[in-house]
N, C-alpha and C positions, 0 to 999 in steps of 0.2 A: 484388590480394591480399585474403584474407579470414581470418577465425579458423580456418577449416580449413587454412590453410596454415602454421599454427604448428606447431613441433616436436611430436611426440606427447606428450613429456614434460610439456610446458607445457600442453598441452590435458587431460592427466591431472590435472595439479596443480589447474587450474581446476575440473575436475570433483570433485576430492576436497575442495576447500575449499568448495563449494557444495552437498554433500550435506545433505539434510535429513530425518532419518528419525525426527523426533520423533513420539510418539503424540498424536493429536488426539482431544478429547473434544468432544461436541456443545455442552456448556454453557460452554465457554472459548472465545471468540472473539477474534481478532486486531483491533486498531484498524483496520488497512488493509483487512480483510475487510468490516468494517461500514461504513467510509467509502465504499468502491468499490461495484462491482456485487455485490450478494449473490447473484446468480443465478450469477455465475462463481465466487464463493467456494463455492457448494454443489457445482458440478461439480468444483472442485478437490478437495474433500474425498471426494466420492462415486465419481468416476471419475478418479483423479489420472493425468496423463500425465508422462513423463520430460521434463526440462527440456532444450530446445535448447542447443546450444553458446553461442548468441547470448544467450540468457536467462541462461544461468550466467555470462557475461562480465560482464553488467550488474550482478549481484549481487557477482560477484568484484571488479569495479572499485570498487563502493561500499564493499565490506569493506575494501579497501586503505587508503581515506580514513579510514573509521571507526577502524581499528585503529592508523593512525599519528597521528591527530589528536585524537580524543576523549580519550585518557588524559592530554592536556595540561592538562585542566580538573579541577579539584578534584571537581566532581559531574559524572559522566558515566555513560552507560548505565544510566540509572535506570529501573526497571520501574514503569509505571503501571497501576493496576486500577480499574475501575469496576464495582461489583456492582449489578446491577438489583434493585429492592425487592420486585417482585411475582412474579417467577420466578427460578429458581437459575441465573442466567447471569451470568458475568464478562466484561467486555471489557478486554483488557490489551494493553499496547504497551510499547515502550522508547525513551525520548527519548535524543538523542545526548549532549548536555551542557547546562549551564547556564552561559550565557555571563557574561562579566565584570560586566556591568551587571544581572546577575539574570534576563535574558531566557531563555526555552525555545528552544533553538536545534537545528534538524536540519540534517545535511549532506545533499544530494541530488546525485549524480553525473548527469551528462548528456552526451549527444553534441554538442549544440548549445545555445548560450545565446541564440541569435537571438529565439525566441518569449518566452523569460523576460523579456529586455530589454523586448521591445515590449509584452507584455501583463501582466507580473508573474508571480507564483507560480502554480503549477498549483492549481486548486481543492481537489482531494484532499489535496495537501501542506499547505495554509493549514489545512484542517480539523484535519488531525492535530495540528499544532503548537498549534492553539488548543485542542484537546482536552487535550493535555499541560498547557498553561498553566492551564485550569481547576482541574487537580488539585494543581498545586504549592503554592498558587495564585500567579500573578503575571499582572500586565497587560501584559506584553512578551513577544513572540515573534518569531522570525525564522527565515528560511530561507537557507543558503548553498548555492548551485547552483554545482557544481564541474565544469567541463569540463577537459580535457587542455591546453587552451590559456589559460583565464581562469576568473574567479570572479564571481559576480553575487549581492549581498547583497539580499534582500528583506525588508522589514519588514512585519509582520503586525499589523494594527489591528483592534480590535473593542470592542464594548460589551459590558456585563454581559447585557443583554437578548439579543443575539447569541449570546453563550456559552450561555445557558440554552436557546435555541432549538436550537442545535447539539447539546446534550446529549439533549434530547428526540428530535431526528431519529435520532441514533445508537442511542438506547435502542429506538426503533419499529423500525428495521432489524435490530438485533440479536435482537429478539423474533421477527421475521418469519423470519430466517435459522435461529434456533433451532428454531422449530415446522417449518420446511422439513426440517431435517436429521431431526428425530425422526419426521417423518411419511413420509421417503424421497421427497419431492415438491418439485421445485425451484421457488423463489419466481418469480412471474411477472415479466416484464420491466418495469422502472420507466420512468417518463416520460423519463428522461435517457438511458439505454442503449437507444437505438432503432438502427434500421439506419443512420441518418445520424450516429451518434456515431462519432468516429475510431477507437475501439478495437473498434467493431463492424463494421468493414468493412476490406478490405484496402487498403494505401496504393496509389497510383498505380504504383509499381514493383512491387505484388504482395506487398509484405510483410504477413504477418498479425499483428496485435497481440494478438488473444486466441486461444488455442489451442482454445477451445471453440466457436467461431462455428458450426460445422457442428451440433454437438449443440444449441446453444441455438436456432438458427433452424429447424431440422428439424421440431420439435414432437414429436420421438420421445420426449422424456422429460418431456412435459407431462401433468398428472394428468387424468383423465377428466372430473373435475367443474370444470375450469377452461376 
């Protein structure tokens, strides 16, 4: 059985609850865009594609936990903004809640906890809560990975120097993405997101994790001077 086997009214509800029609402007970037592959972020903005039902399910599932649990905390769904000093760009995001001990906390829904238990939190998720912690500010951050079977808590440790390095990294990526959007030219692929990176190739079962693999790897959208 798959998601396609759900009743039509449920599938339509998933679609309705995951519609995102907000207007995007080039100089306001999401935290997740800057943390992840900025080349993919460029494609999402310039040639957006309809979300698959599976992608919508992931969003819907996460929203269920967010809507049910984050209001239990006094400080929840807080908007975080970071303005770059030398260009008119703002990085913005929304943390899930401040935990009882003052730690920045984010909920992450997942199919399986195996790799989280084995290797810890995902790199992009860790950077996200660290970025929020920098702005609160607090020296505590954690992630709650929630599956439909269990929960895994991941404490995120960092030093002030690591925080400064992270902010500089995100500002650099934000500037690259902003300029690429203005120039209508996608950023070059970075050292992390290569053909060997999990998101940049299909799984053994043929599942595609990035909907822009074909456009990214074809070179069709690369600028002549690159």
